[in-house]
N, C-alpha and C positions, 0 to 999 in steps of 0.2 A: 504494500500500500504506500501511498505518498501523502505528504502533508498538503492539505488544501487550505486555501485562505480566501478571504473576500475583503474588498473594501468598497465602500460607497462613501458618500459625502454627508457629514453630519456636523451640526454645531449650532451655536447661537451667540449673540452678544448680550451685553447687559441690558439691551432693550427688551429682551424676552422676559415675560412675566412668569412663564411656567417652564419647568424643566421637562425633558423627555423621560419616558419610563424605560427601565431596563427590559421590560417585556416587548418593547418595540425593536429590540436588537434581534435581527434574523441570523440564525446560526447556519447560514448557507453561503455558497460562493457567489459573490456579487461584485465582480472586479471589472474595472475599465480596461483590463487586458484579458486576452483569451488564454485560458489555462494551457500550458505546455506548448504554446505556439510562439515562435520567435522568428525574427528577421535577422539573418546573419549576413553581415556585409563583409566582402572579401576585397582584397586589393585587385586592381587591374592586372591582367596577365603580364604586362610589361614590368610590373613592380615586384613580381614573385620569381625569384631564382628557382628554376625547376630543371631537374635532370630527366623529367619524364614528359612524354608528349600527351599530357593531360590538360584539359581545360581547367580554368580556375575553379569551376564548380565541381568537376570530378576530383580535383585535388582535395577540396573540402570534404567531399563524401568519403574519399579514400581514408582521410585522416580520422573521420568518425568511425569507420569500420575498424581501423587499426586499434582504436581505443575502446572497441566493443560497445559503442554507444548506438543504441537503436534510434532510428530517425525515419521520418517520412517527408518527402519533398512535396510541398504544396504549390510552390511557384518559384520560377527562376527569373532573375533580373539580369539583363546584360546591356547596360548603357554606360560604356566606359566614359569617364569624366563626370558622370552624374551618380550612378549607383550600379554596382555589381554585387550580386549576392543571391540569397534564396530565402524563401519563407519555409520554415521547417517545423514539424512537430517533433519534440524531443523532451526528455526529462532531465538528463544530467548535463546541465548547461556549463557547470564549473569546469568540467574536464576538457572543454574545447576552447577555453579562453586563450590558452597559449599556443594554439595551433598556428603554424606558419601561414601567413596570408590573411588571417582573420583580423579585420579592422574593428568590428564592433558587433555586439549581440544585443538586440533590443527586443522586448516583448511586443507581440502584436497588440496594439491598442485599438479599442473600438470607440466609434463615435455614433451617437444616436442619429436617426434620420432627422434631417433639419425640419423644424416646426416653427412657423412664424410666431412672434409674440401675440399678434392678433390677426384674424383673417375673416373676411366677410365676402361672400359672393355678391356680385352686383349685376345689374342689367341696364340697358340703355334708358329704360323708363325711370330709373332711380334718379330723382333730382338731387342737387346739392353735392354731387361728387366733386373731389378736389379738382381744381383747375389743372387741366392736363399739362399746362406749361409751367406751373408754379415751381417745380423743382428745376426745370431747365433754365428758368429766368434767374433764380437765385444763385446758380452756379456758372452762368455764362454759356451754357450749352446752346441756348436759343440763338445767341449771336453767331455761333459757328454754323448752325443749321441755316441761318439766313444767308450765309456765304457759301452754301453748298458743301460744307464739310460734314460728312455723314459716316465716315469710317470705311469708305469703299476700299476694297483690296486687303483689308486686315482680317486675319483668321483668329477667332476666339474659341478656345476649348472650354466647355462648361462641364465640370465634374459635379454631378448632382443626381437627382432622381430620374433623369431622362427628360425628354421633351415631347409634348404633343405637337408634332410638326404638321398635323392635319389642320391645325388652327389657321384660318384664312390670314390672320395678321402675322403669322409666322411662316407664311409662304405656301402652306397647303401641301407640302410634299417633302421628300427627303432624298438627298443625293446631289451630285453635281448639277449646277444650274438652279438649285433651290436655295432659299435663305439658310435652312439647316442643311448644310452641304455635305455633312458626314458625321462620323462618330461611331460608337460601338456600345453594346450592352455588355458590361463586364460581369454581370451577376445573374440576371434573370428575375422574373417576377417574384419567385418564391424565396429568394435569398433574404435572410434576416440577420446576417452577421455571425451566426453560429453554425450555419450549414455550408455545404460546398457550393460555390457559385456555378451557375450553368450559363455561360456566356453565349451570346449570339450577335449577329451583325446589326440588329435593329434596336436603337435606343428609345423607341416609342414608349411614352409613359402616359397612361390614362387612369392611373389609380392613385398617384400621390399628389402631383401637381406642383410641388415646390420648384422643380427645375424649369417647368413651363413659365411660372411667374418670373423667375430669374431671366429666362431667355427673352421675355417680352420687355423687361426693363432695358436690356441691352439693345434689342433689335426689332421690336414691334413695328410693322409697316405703318406709316401715316395713312390717313384717309379712312380709318375704321369708324365704327359708330360712336366711339368716345372721343374721337379726334386726338388720340394720344399717339406718341411715337417713341420708339426706343432712342436711347442716347446715341447709338451708332447704328442706325437702322439699315445702312448699306453694308455693314460688315458681314462676313460669312461666319455662321455659327456651326460648331461641331459639338455634338452632344455625347458625352461619355457617362453612361449610366453606371453609377457605383452603388446605388441603393435599390433594394427590392421595394415591394409595395408596403412592407412593414419592417420593423426592426432597425438594425444598425449596420455599420460597415467597419471592417477591420482595415488598419492602415496598410496591410499587405495589398489590399485591393486599391487603396488610394494611390500607393506608389506605382502600381501597375498602370493605373489611369494616367498619372502624371507623365510617366515615361512614354506611354502610347501617344499622348498629346504632343510631346516634344518631338518624337520621331515622325509624327505626321505633319510637322512644320507649323505648329501653332505659334502665333506671335504673342498671344496672351492666354494664360490659363487662369480660370477663376473658380473658387470654391466657396460656396456659402454653407459652410459646415464647420463643426469643431466641438470641442469639449475641454473643460478646464484641465490644464496640467501644469501651468506655471513656469515651464522650462522651455529651452530652445533645443532639446535633445531628442525628441521623438523621431522615429524614422520618417514619417510623413512631413514633419517639420523640417528636418535636415534636408531631405530631397527637394522640398519646395524652395528652400533657401539657395541650394546649389543651382537650381534651374534659373532662379532670378539672377543670381550672380553670373550665370553663363550668357545672359543677354536676352531673357524673355521677361515680360511683365507677368507677375503672379499676384493676383489680388485674392485675399482671404478674409472672411468675416472675423471681426474681433470678438464676437460672442455677445450673448444676451444675459449675462450674469451680473449686471450692474448692482442688483440688490444685495449681492454677496460681498461687496466692498472691494478694496484694493488688493493688488498682488494675486489676482485670480484669472490670469490670462488664459486664452484658449490655444490649443494646438489644433491643426497645424498653423494657425494664424501667428504663432510665436516665431515663425521662420524669420531669421535675422534680415535677410535681404528682400523679403516679400513686402507687399503693401497690406498691412492689417487695417481694416476699415471699420470705423465707428459710424453710428447712425445719428442723424439729426431729424427732428420732427418737421413734417411738411408745414408750410405756413398757413395752410387752410385745412379744415377738417369738415367732413360732411355730417351735418346734424339735421334734426327734424324740428318742426315748429308746431305749436298748437294755437288755436284761436280762442278769443275770449268774448263772451257776450255778457250783457248786463252792466258793462262799463266800457268806456272808450280806451282801447289800448292796442298797440301794434301786436302782431303775432309774437308769441313768446317762444324763444328757442329752448329746446331741451336736449340733454346730452344722450343721444342715441343715434346710431346710423340709420336705423329703420323706424318706421312709424310704430308707436305704441299701439298694440292691437285692441283698440277700444272703438266701438261703433257708436254713432249717435252723439248727442250733446248731453253732458251730465252736469248736474249742479255741484258747486264747490262746498266743501265743509272744511273749516280750519280747526285744528285741535287746540289752538291758542290764538287769542287776539293780540297777544304781546309779541311784537316783532323783535324783541330782544331776549326772549326766553332762551336759556342756555341748555335746557334738558327736555325739550318738547317731546312728549310721548315716550320718554324713557321709562316711566312708570305706567302700570296699567291705567287705562282711561277711566274716568269716573263713571259710576253706574248711571248717571244721568245722560250719558252719551247715547244719541239715537242709533238706530240701525243704520249702518253706513253703506249697506248694499245699494248700489246705484249712484253713489257719490264719488267724486274725485276728492280725495282727502289731502289737505295741504298741511305739511309738517316742516318745522324748521330743523336744519342740521345742527348737531352738537351733542357732546357728552357721551352718548351711548352709540352702539353700532346702528347702522341703517336697518339691519335685520331685526334688531330688538324693537325699534320704533314700529316697523311694519307688522311685526308679530302682535304688538299691542293694539294696533288699529284693526288688524284682521280678526281680533276677538269680537269685534262688533260688525263682522261680515264685510269689511272694506275689501275691495279687490283692486283698486287703482289709487295710486298716490303720486303727488308731486312733492318732492323734497326741495326746499329752497336753501341756497347756500348761506353760510354765516361768515364768509370771508376766507374760508380755507382753500378755495380755488374751484373753478368750474372745470371739472374733469370727470372721467368715468368713475362710477361708484359701484360697489358690490352690494346687490340687493337680493341675492339668493334666487329663489323661485318667484319672488313677488313681482307684480306688475307696477313698477315704480321707476321714475326718472328724476334727474336733478335739473333744477332751473336756477338761474342766476339770482343773487340776493335781492337786487332792486325789483325784479319781477315778482319775487315772492312777497316782498314787503307790500308792493302795490296790491296784490291779490288779498293779502291778509287784512290790510286796512280797508279795502272796499267791502270785504266780507263783514268786518266789524261794524262798518257804517250801515249795514243792512242792504247793500246792493245785491241784486239777484244774480250773482256771478255764476256763469256756466262755462264749461270748457268743451272744446271739440278737438279731436286728434285726427286731422286729415290723413287718409290712407294713401293719397296720391297728391302730389303738388306741394307738399309741405317741407320738402328738403331745402336746405340752405347751405351755402358755403360760409362757414363761420371762421373768422380769424382764429387760428389755433392759439390757445393761451401760452403754449410752449413753442410756437412756431419759430424755427431757426435755431432753437437750443439743441444741445446734445440730448438724444433720447435717454430717458432715465434708465432704460434697460441695457444700455451699452456697457459692456464689461470694462472695468478699470484695470489699468496696468499699474506699474510696469511688470515685467517678468521677474521671477525670483532672482535671476542672475542679472537683473537691472538693465534689460534692453528696452528700448523705446517702443512701447505698444500701448494703444493703437498708433498707427502712423498718421492717419488723416481721417476726416469725417466726410460723409456724403449723405444725401437724403435717403432715409430708410423708414421713416414713420408715416403711415397712411399713404402707401404707394399703390396706385392703380396699375394693374398689368394683366397679362393673359393668364388663363387657367386652362387645363385640358377641356376640350369641348364637352365630354360627358359630365364634367364637374361644374359646368356653368359658363365656361369660356372667359369670364372676367372676374377679377377679385381685387379687393383692397386689403393689403397685408402690411405688417410692420415687422421690422427686425434688422439686425445688421446683415442678414441674408439679402435684404433688399438694397442696402447701401453698397454692398460689394459688387454686384453687377453694374451698378451706376459707375463705380470706379473703373471696372473693366471696359465699359463703353467709353468712358472719358479717355482711357489709355488708348483706345482704338482711334479716337479723334486725333490725339497727339501723334500717334505713329503715322497716321495717314497724311499728316502735314509735314512732319519732321523726318519721316523715313522709317522703314521697318528694319532698322539695323540694330545689332546688339548694343552699340553705344547709346543710341537713343533710348532703347528699352531700359538700360541701366540708369539712365539719367531721369527716368519718368518720376520716380518717387520724390527725388529732390526737387524737381520742377513743380510738382503739385504741392509739396510742403512749403516751399519758399513763397508761393503766391497765394496760399490759402488765406481765408478770412478768419481771424480769431473770433471765438465764440464766448459770450458771457455765461456766467453761471445762472443768471436770471435775466429778465428783461428790464430790471430796475436799474436806472442810472446810478452809478457809484458802487454797485456790487462788483466783486472781483470777477475776472475772467475764469471760465471753467478750467480746472486743472488739466494740464496736458496729459495726465494719466488717463483721462477719459476722452478728450477731444483730439488728442494727437496735435498736429500742427494747425488744425482749424478746418473750416469748411472749404472743400475744393472749389477753386475758381478756374475752370477749364480753359476759358479763352485767355486769361492772363498767363496761365502756365505755358500755353503754346506760343503766344505772341509777345511775352515779356522780353525786355531787352537788358535785364540785369541778372547775372548768374551768381550763385553762391556755391563755393566748393563743398561746403558742409551745411546741412540743414538740421541735423540732430547733434546737440552738444550734450554729451552724457557726462555728468560730473561725478557719478558714482556716490558711494556713501562717505561718511567722514573718515573712515579708516583707509579709504583708497581714493581720496579726493583728487580729481583730475584738474587741478590748478587752472591757470589761465587757458582759455580756449581760443584757438586761432582758426580763421577761415578766410578765404580769398573772395573778393568781390570783383567781378569782371563786367565791364560795360560792353555789351554786344550790339548796342545801337549805332546809329550813324552820326550822332552828334555828341559833343562833350556833355558830361553830367556832373553836377555838384551834389554830392551825397551827404546826408546827415545820419548819424547813428543815434538810436534811442532805445529805450528799454521799457517794456510793459510787463509787469509781473502777472502771473496767474495766481489764483487762490492756492494757498498751501494746504494740501490734503492731509488731514489728521487721520492716519490709517488705522490706528489702534485706539481702543477706548482707554481713557486715562485711568491708571491704577489697575489695569487688567491686561491679560495677554490676548483677549478676544478682539477681533477686528471690528471696526465700525462698519455697520451695514450701510449700503447705499440708500439715498445719496450721501456720499462720504462728506463729513463736515469740512468746510473750508475756512481758513483764517486769513487775516491780512498781515501775517508775519512773513514778509516778502524777503527774497534775496535782493542784494544791491549789486549794481553793475557799473563799472567804470571802464573807459577805453584808453589803452595806451596810445599816446600820440594824438589825442583829441578825438572829437566826434564829427569832424568834417573833412572831406577830401574831394578832389576833382579827378575825374577819369576821362581821358580822350577815348574815342571809339577804339575798341579792342584792347584797351589798357586794363590792368588789374591792380588791386591793392589788397595787402594783407591786413586784416583786422585782428587785434588782440583784445578780447573781452575778459576783464577781470571780474569774475562772478563770486560774490561772497555769500555763503549760505545765511539764511535768517538767523538772527541771534536771539537768545533767551527763550527758545522754544523747548518744550518738554520732549527730550529725546526718547523717552519711554513710550511715546505715542507714535513713534516712527513717522514723523512728518515728511511728506514728499513735496518739495518745492519745485516750481517750474515757471517759465515765462518766455518772453519773445524778444529777441534783439532785432530791431527793425533797421533796414537800410533803405533810405528814402531819397528820391530825387523827383520833386514835383509830384505828379500822379503815379509815378513808378515806384512801387514799394514792395520789398521782399523782406522775409525774416527767417532767422534761424531760431529753433526752439531748444531751450535748455531744460534739463531735468536732473535733480539731485535728491539725495536723502540726508536730512539733518540728523543722522544717527548712524550707528554702525550696524550693518546687517548681521554681523556675527553676534551681536547682543540680543537678537530676536530669538526668544524661546521657541523651539520647534515642536515639542511634544506637550500636549495639554496635561498638566498634572493637577487640575482643579476639580471641584465637585459641581461645577456650574451646570452641567447638562443633566446628570442623572441623580445628583445628590450624593454620589459616591465618588471618591477621589480616583481619577484615572492616572495611569492605566490600571486595569484590573483583570482578574481571571473570573469568568463565569463558570459555575459548575454545571452539571448535566441538567439541572432544573432551571438554569438561567439566573441564579442568584450569585452575588459576589462570594468568591472563595477567600476566606481569611485564614484558614488553617490547612494543614496537610490533608489532601484527599487522594484516594486511589481511584483510578479509572480503568474499566475493562476494555474500552474502545469497541464495545459491542452495541450496535444500535446507536442510541443517542447518548450513551454513557461516555462522554468525552468533554474535555474542557474547551472553552472558547476564550481566546485572548482578545481583549477589547482595549483599543487605544484611539487617540484622536490627534491629528496633526493640527497644531495651532499655527504652523507655518510650513512652507515647503522644506524639503530636505534633499540634499544630493544623494544620500544613501540611508536606508533604514534596514536594520537586520534584527531578526529574532533567532536566537541561538539557544541550545540546550546546554546547561552547565550542571556540575555536581550539586546535589542537594545540600551539601555542607558548606556551600559558598556563603560567606558572611559579610562581604564588603557591602557598603551602603551606596546604592546608585544615586546619581544626582537628583533624580526625580523622586525617589523614595523619601529623600530628606528635604524636598522642596528647594533643591539647589544648594544644600549645605553639605552634601556628601563628598566622598573622595572623588577625584577626577577619574573619569572612565577611560578605557583604553581600547585601542583598535589593533588587531593583528592581521593575519591573512584574511582576505575578504570572502573566501568561499567555503572553506572547511578547516576544522581544527584551529590551532592557534590558542591564544589566551587573551584574557580581558581582565585588567586590574589584577594580574598574576593568577587569575582563575582559568583553568583549562576549559576551552570550548569543546564540547563533545560532538557537536554537529549543528549544521544550519537548518532551521525550519523554514526560513523565508528571508529573501533579500529583495528589496525594491529600490531601484535607482531612480532619481529624479521624480520624487513623489510630491504631488501638490498638497496644499493645505486642504482641510475639510471645508465643506460648504456649510454656511450657517443658515441655509434656507431649507435644504432637503431633510435635515435631521436624521442622518444615518452616520454610522461610525465605521472605522476600520475594525475588522474582526478577522481572526484566524481560527478556524475550527480545526483543532489539532487531531491528527490521526497518529497511529503508532509507527510513523516513518519520518525520516529526515526528507529534506527537499529533493535529494537525489534518488529517493526511493528506497534507501537502506532502512531496514527495520530497526526501530528503537528497542533495545533490550529492555526487558522488565527491570524495574528499579525505581528509584526516587530521584527526581531532578528539580531544577528550577529553570524558568525561562528568563533569558537575558534580552532585553530590548535596548537597542542603542541607535541613536540618530545623529547624523552629522549636521552641525549648524551651517547655515549658508555662509560662504566664503571661508569655511573652516578647512584646515589641512587634513586630508584623509589619513595621513601618517602620524598625526598628532593626537594622542588619546585624550588630551584635555579639550579638544574641540567637539567632543561627542556628549550628548545627553544619554543617561542610562537609567534603566529601571530593572529591578529584580523581583520576580514573582514569588508567591508562596510555593511550597513544595507540591509538585505534581507526581503522583505515583502511577507508573505504568504497570498494569497487571493484566496484560492481554493474554 
């Protein structure tokens, strides 16, 4: 038997009022990697000295046979310069690490099928849909279209759920001569991430729809019933289907699709997919970065985990040289309106995309005549309340949940309600199964006052013709769902923002043909289309492709944290360099040699930053340097190791910037100038909250303005605790052992490993770690782990990474689990890391009967893997193996 383990994402911050229950912990495998499946990278043939006429793959397999390691080949990769290797099923990973020619071994990671944050089907009869040109206007795309720049000649490969190319706005066909000019189905309809792909040559998707929405954002033909057009509607699309109708995808398939796209001559590859991993080391992430570095544009979604706080970036969007894309909200939002009788008033807008399904005209009933009441309908309504059936009930927002208010009015048979805002913001609300919508505060006050005055107020909900284009309250801001960076190894993610909130595009014909969706999945194809416009003007060369990210970043428009004047700009950890301005990126005449200025943490502070400014225009320019700080992101809760949930709090503790040699200079056409920016981190901040500071260094000449974005941490990453040793979640101090009944084990327990009679090791990542290990050590081990003593124990130690060795002078009997490049836990999904122990080590060797302890150790970020003091450690109670 073998040791099995699972981890999923669990956690909370101090904002949580209730802790989870240990009964919620599932003692099953639930890992973001596929058990026993690995991607082994080998060196190119030219790099391996060989005396045998064997391919690099055969040399690997021969080495495995010589070491008596059983394996199964699932897929081979042969793209010299990008990736050479194989996806294998095997158990004894440790024994192949030193094999000649082996570059790296990474587990196969899975990513869930992409799902938009919100999704609604629409039809041409739906009034009030977003202005089809709104996103094109705010980004300069409409200017390019007016000049006939539409992406013609550029090839874009879309790795997604496939495409319904039968859609008239996507060309109505597949193959040469059609808009969807090619592609491949790498998996088949029934693939779910756990079974064997069944590939074929047809990437048609009429069951999922995500890839079709993505394709429309890039390339929908103009002249359709909604009068929308793709960003680069004359580009050629190639659909690489890597998801089935349900389930997930392994990055073994993603890598295959990426290589296939490169070998088919794609200029751009785009992926609206991902999952949190926090590092730049996953196989799909590494290959994506190499492709971008080779001279292809690669755009990848930044992720929709903004609610989880900072340092929670997604792979493969972590790819160093790719363009990781954040989302901004559309400037308009489609809402509905109601009409009022009994008093003179304009139609009242309510927050719903579709009409509230209420027929006829209904009288109004207000639960309170007091328009300042703070807890309206939070308590049961008085017995004097009439039967509310047939009324529209007006309730003021505040104090308790919407559902509680609605439950109280439903006790008197109310079926329809208007909730008027109290100043918290006009936005979507959660009303459960109740028929209720939010209206704005002024409208609610008007209705309540008219009702109190005795006016016969009645309300009608038009089922057609009531749609309006409402100015989005958050229009132009970064979508709150956008994942925060940076990566754990402090790379700049996301790179840039594009429109992704409330985007109208194509859906598969059987699924309604058109839909309104939100997510970084929608922003990413916008950037792919933008890149196609750039390549079509500047040339489809590797040099232009490599310059694309910098051109977009330098000319982006910085984004505020709110729409209120005086509030700080949004942190670069969520907006990247700002909102893309495609026209300016293509036709700007000032170039920067660097657009990302990474200052690192305080322990590795990257001093003065230098970059070169070049005037590519036809006239001389006088430039001025200036600095605009962004809000400093307080990533951890004060006095806690828990991260702050999104929206991450921002402060005005800004960095300061001075420029060596002054802030003005003149450049003749073609001339360059080196800028030295002396950036000083914010002073007096609480380093234990791990504040991430950022901002923008502007280079301006008249209307021509570009900027470089800086990013730094006003603390040392090495000081960040990586293992949660608090009782915050369960009321029990972590880590811990759960016995066969799911209760914490506090004393020695013997296990038979028959049926459910086995221990479960439960821990939680408070932060990412480069390496986490669980080993078996003798039962008489007595040293105190750093976590057992809440940080006051002896320093832990690290020996050989895969089997045997010692720790704090204690012999390691065998490894149960090793995970490299592990992300922190999610504070939203409330799941934890677990290892359900069987009576075998990770390599399949049986654990002899006897008594043992489990040693957990985790390397702190930027720690030295050979320095035992850089690890956190925990030692379990005694576990008896009596199999």
